[in-house]
C-alpha positions in Angstrom: 125.8 -144.0 56.1 128.6 -144.8 58.8 127.7 -147.0 61.7 127.0 -145.1 64.8 125.7 -146.0 68.2 122.1 -145.7 68.9 121.2 -142.7 71.1 121.6 -143.3 74.8 118.9 -142.3 77.3 120.2 -139.7 79.7 118.9 -140.0 83.3 119.6 -137.3 85.8 119.7 -138.6 89.3 119.6 -136.3 92.3 121.4 -137.6 95.4 120.0 -135.8 98.6 122.1 -134.7 101.6 120.9 -137.7 103.6 122.8 -140.1 101.2 126.0 -138.1 101.1 128.9 -140.3 102.3 127.2 -143.6 101.3 128.7 -145.9 98.7 128.0 -144.2 95.3 126.3 -147.2 93.7 124.1 -147.6 96.8 123.2 -143.9 97.0 122.3 -143.9 93.3 120.2 -147.0 93.6 118.4 -145.4 96.5 117.7 -142.3 94.5 116.7 -144.0 91.3 114.8 -147.2 92.5 113.8 -148.0 88.9 117.5 -149.0 88.4 118.9 -152.0 90.2 122.2 -151.6 92.1 123.8 -154.2 89.7 122.7 -152.2 86.7 124.2 -149.0 88.1 127.4 -150.8 88.9 127.6 -151.9 85.3 126.9 -148.4 84.0 129.7 -146.9 86.2 132.1 -149.6 85.1 131.3 -148.6 81.5 132.1 -145.0 82.1 128.5 -143.9 81.8 128.2 -141.9 85.0 129.3 -138.3 85.4 129.0 -135.4 87.8 129.7 -131.8 86.9 131.2 -133.0 83.6 133.7 -135.5 85.3 133.3 -139.2 84.6 133.1 -141.4 87.7 134.3 -145.0 87.5 134.5 -146.1 91.2 131.2 -147.6 92.3 132.5 -148.0 95.8 133.5 -144.3 96.2 131.6 -142.0 98.5 128.6 -140.2 97.1 128.3 -136.4 97.3 125.0 -134.6 97.3 124.0 -133.2 94.0 123.0 -134.3 90.5 124.5 -137.2 88.6 124.2 -137.9 84.9 123.7 -141.5 83.8 123.8 -142.5 80.1 121.7 -145.6 79.7 122.2 -147.5 76.3 119.1 -149.0 74.6 118.4 -152.6 75.4 120.2 -155.1 73.3 118.0 -156.8 70.8 117.7 -160.5 70.6 120.1 -162.4 68.3 118.6 -162.2 64.9 117.6 -165.2 62.9 118.7 -166.3 59.4 115.8 -165.7 57.0 115.6 -166.7 53.3 115.1 -163.2 51.8 116.2 -162.6 48.2 119.3 -160.4 47.8 120.7 -158.6 44.8 124.4 -159.6 45.2 126.9 -157.3 43.2 130.0 -158.9 44.5 131.0 -161.7 46.9 134.2 -163.3 48.0 135.5 -165.0 51.2 135.9 -161.7 53.0 133.0 -159.4 52.0 129.8 -159.1 50.2 128.4 -156.1 48.3 124.6 -155.8 47.9 122.0 -153.6 46.4 119.7 -152.9 49.2 116.1 -152.2 48.3 114.0 -149.4 49.9 111.9 -150.6 52.8 114.6 -153.0 54.2 116.2 -152.0 57.5 119.9 -152.8 57.8 119.6 -154.5 61.2 116.9 -155.4 63.7 115.6 -152.4 65.7 112.3 -151.3 67.2 109.8 -151.2 64.4 111.9 -153.6 62.3 112.4 -156.7 64.4 113.2 -159.0 61.4 113.3 -159.3 57.6 116.3 -156.9 57.7 119.5 -157.1 55.7 121.2 -158.8 58.6 118.6 -161.5 58.6 119.1 -162.0 54.9 122.9 -162.0 55.1 122.8 -164.6 57.9 121.0 -167.0 55.6 122.9 -166.1 52.4 126.3 -166.4 54.0 125.3 -169.3 56.3 126.3 -167.4 59.4 129.8 -166.5 58.1 129.7 -162.8 59.1 132.2 -160.7 61.1 131.4 -160.6 64.8 132.9 -157.2 65.4 129.5 -155.5 65.0 128.1 -157.5 67.9 125.3 -160.1 68.1 122.7 -157.8 66.6 124.7 -156.4 63.8 127.0 -159.0 62.4 129.1 -157.9 59.5 127.6 -154.4 59.4 130.2 -151.7 58.8 128.0 -148.8 57.6 124.2 -148.2 57.2 121.7 -146.8 54.9 118.4 -145.5 56.1 115.6 -148.1 55.9 113.9 -146.2 53.0 117.1 -145.4 51.2 118.1 -147.8 48.5 121.5 -148.6 47.0 124.9 -150.2 47.4 126.2 -151.5 50.8 129.1 -153.6 51.8 129.2 -156.1 54.7 132.2 -157.9 56.2 132.3 -161.7 56.4 135.5 -161.9 58.4 136.9 -159.9 61.3 139.9 -158.8 59.2 137.7 -157.4 56.5 135.5 -155.7 59.0 138.5 -154.0 60.7 139.9 -152.9 57.3 136.6 -151.5 56.0 136.0 -149.7 59.3 139.4 -148.1 58.9 138.5 -147.0 55.4 135.3 -145.4 56.5 137.0 -143.7 59.5 139.6 -142.2 57.1 136.8 -141.3 54.6 139.0 -143.2 52.1 136.0 -144.5 50.3 133.8 -143.3 47.4 130.2 -142.9 48.2 127.9 -141.2 45.7 124.2 -140.7 45.9 121.4 -139.6 43.6 118.5 -137.5 45.1 115.4 -136.1 43.5 114.6 -132.9 45.3 112.2 -130.1 45.6 113.3 -127.0 43.7 117.0 -126.8 42.9 120.0 -125.9 45.3 121.8 -122.6 44.8 124.5 -122.4 43.7 124.0 -125.5 41.4 127.3 -126.9 42.7 129.0 -126.6 46.0 130.0 -128.1 49.4 127.8 -128.0 52.5 129.7 -128.1 55.8 127.8 -127.9 59.0 127.5 -129.5 62.4 124.8 -132.2 62.6 123.3 -133.7 65.8 120.0 -134.6 67.4 117.4 -131.9 67.0 116.8 -130.1 70.3 113.1 -129.9 69.3 112.6 -133.6 68.2 115.0 -136.2 69.4 114.0 -138.5 66.6 115.3 -136.1 64.0 118.8 -134.8 63.1 119.4 -131.1 62.5 122.0 -128.6 61.6 123.4 -127.2 64.9 125.4 -124.1 65.7 127.1 -125.8 68.5 127.6 -129.5 69.4 126.9 -132.3 67.0 129.7 -133.5 64.6 131.1 -131.9 61.5 129.4 -133.1 58.4 130.5 -132.3 54.8 128.6 -133.1 51.6 129.6 -132.2 48.0 126.6 -131.8 45.6 126.0 -130.9 42.1 122.7 -130.3 40.3 122.6 -132.7 37.3 119.2 -131.8 35.8 116.3 -129.5 36.6 112.6 -130.0 35.9 110.1 -127.4 35.1 110.8 -123.7 34.3 114.5 -123.0 34.1 114.3 -119.8 36.0 112.3 -121.5 38.9 112.7 -125.3 38.8 110.0 -127.3 40.4 112.4 -130.2 41.0 115.9 -131.4 40.3 118.2 -134.3 40.2 121.2 -133.9 42.5 124.3 -135.9 42.8 125.7 -135.9 46.4 129.1 -137.2 47.6 129.7 -137.9 51.2 133.0 -136.7 52.7 131.7 -137.6 56.2 129.0 -140.1 57.2 126.5 -138.7 59.7 123.1 -140.0 60.4 120.6 -138.7 57.8 123.4 -136.4 56.5 122.3 -135.9 52.9 118.7 -135.5 53.8 119.4 -132.9 56.4 121.9 -131.0 54.2 119.7 -130.8 51.2 116.8 -129.8 53.4 119.0 -127.0 54.8 119.3 -125.7 51.3 115.5 -125.5 51.0 115.5 -128.6 48.7 114.5 -131.7 50.7 114.4 -135.1 49.0 110.9 -135.6 47.4 108.8 -137.9 49.5 110.8 -137.4 52.6 108.3 -137.7 55.5 110.8 -136.4 58.1 112.7 -133.5 56.4 110.2 -132.6 53.7 109.2 -129.3 55.3 106.3 -128.4 53.1 104.7 -129.9 50.0 106.2 -129.7 46.5 104.3 -128.0 43.6 101.0 -129.7 42.7 102.5 -131.1 39.4 105.4 -132.6 41.4 103.0 -134.1 44.0 101.0 -135.7 41.1 104.2 -137.2 39.6 105.2 -138.7 43.0 101.7 -140.3 43.3 101.7 -141.7 39.8 105.3 -143.0 40.1 104.4 -144.8 43.3 107.1 -143.3 45.4 106.3 -143.8 49.1 109.7 -142.9 50.6 112.5 -140.3 50.3 113.9 -140.1 46.8 117.5 -141.0 47.7 119.6 -143.7 46.3 123.2 -144.8 47.0 124.4 -145.1 43.5 128.1 -145.7 43.8 130.4 -147.4 46.3 134.1 -147.6 45.7 136.9 -148.8 47.9 140.1 -150.8 48.1 139.6 -154.4 49.1 140.7 -154.5 52.8 142.4 -157.8 52.5 143.6 -158.1 48.9 144.2 -154.4 48.1 142.2 -154.7 44.9 140.4 -151.5 43.9 136.6 -152.2 43.7 133.8 -149.9 42.5 130.0 -150.7 42.2 127.2 -148.9 40.6 123.5 -149.3 41.0 120.9 -147.8 38.6 118.0 -145.9 40.0 115.3 -148.3 41.3 111.9 -148.4 39.7 110.1 -145.8 41.8 112.8 -143.1 41.4 113.3 -143.9 37.7 109.5 -143.5 37.1 109.4 -140.3 39.0 112.4 -138.9 37.0 110.7 -139.7 33.7 107.5 -138.0 34.8 109.4 -135.0 36.1 111.1 -134.6 32.7 107.7 -134.0 31.2 107.1 -130.9 33.3 
């Protein structure tokens, strides 16, 4: 899915009457001693301080009594190291590289996945020749797939390619098609899901469909095949095409239709039928059954149309074969 900033920590700082009139950075540092004055000055300069909905950018201004809102970004991870990890390369030239990412590989280092990520592998394979636009921790990364989602990804080797690919993703001028094996079958069998998606108010580690807030998310879907009784399918194969690229978008949207991806530990919302559970166990599926099958775009430097397809990986192919026997 598209590259988005990690969730900031929001810190509410109450400035008492006794500090009113002090320099803003000094008053905040006194009210939040766990944050250094220098750190607060940096946050203010980055536009991460607000009061009553108004962003404050002058650290030397006078503080008023009341509540201030600080957005604190997560700490920057250390610079990733190049690691000799095998990659399935579908295409490569001087500007970009297209790979078939396996399930279980995180795209970039993060808490819980400090190394052996796609970035570590690309740094070794490309001998460090990756775009720097994504920052030290995410060189070359233009979009992401969830760690346990397999499939086609593109990374930029030059800044020109990175800027061009980012523009394509921003305009949604890119073909991204996924295959999911889901519980039951969505109704109607073909349609468009359009909702707002944002952080769940009940669990900040999850995304959710929201009535207000969040960002517009649009997914086209089509049931390609059903498994089990035709009038009440136990599972189905669904093709999903992204019009937008929000975090966990397909997983959240399919779950909102009552048809979560099989094996999804986060959005599964209840077990599938016993026969489906047995098929999952026999197939060896230990993650959500979601695969980025197609990626198509116009080369950001040469203008050449490119399109790449990836077959279902072994665990999903085995599961589909077992489901077809239901």
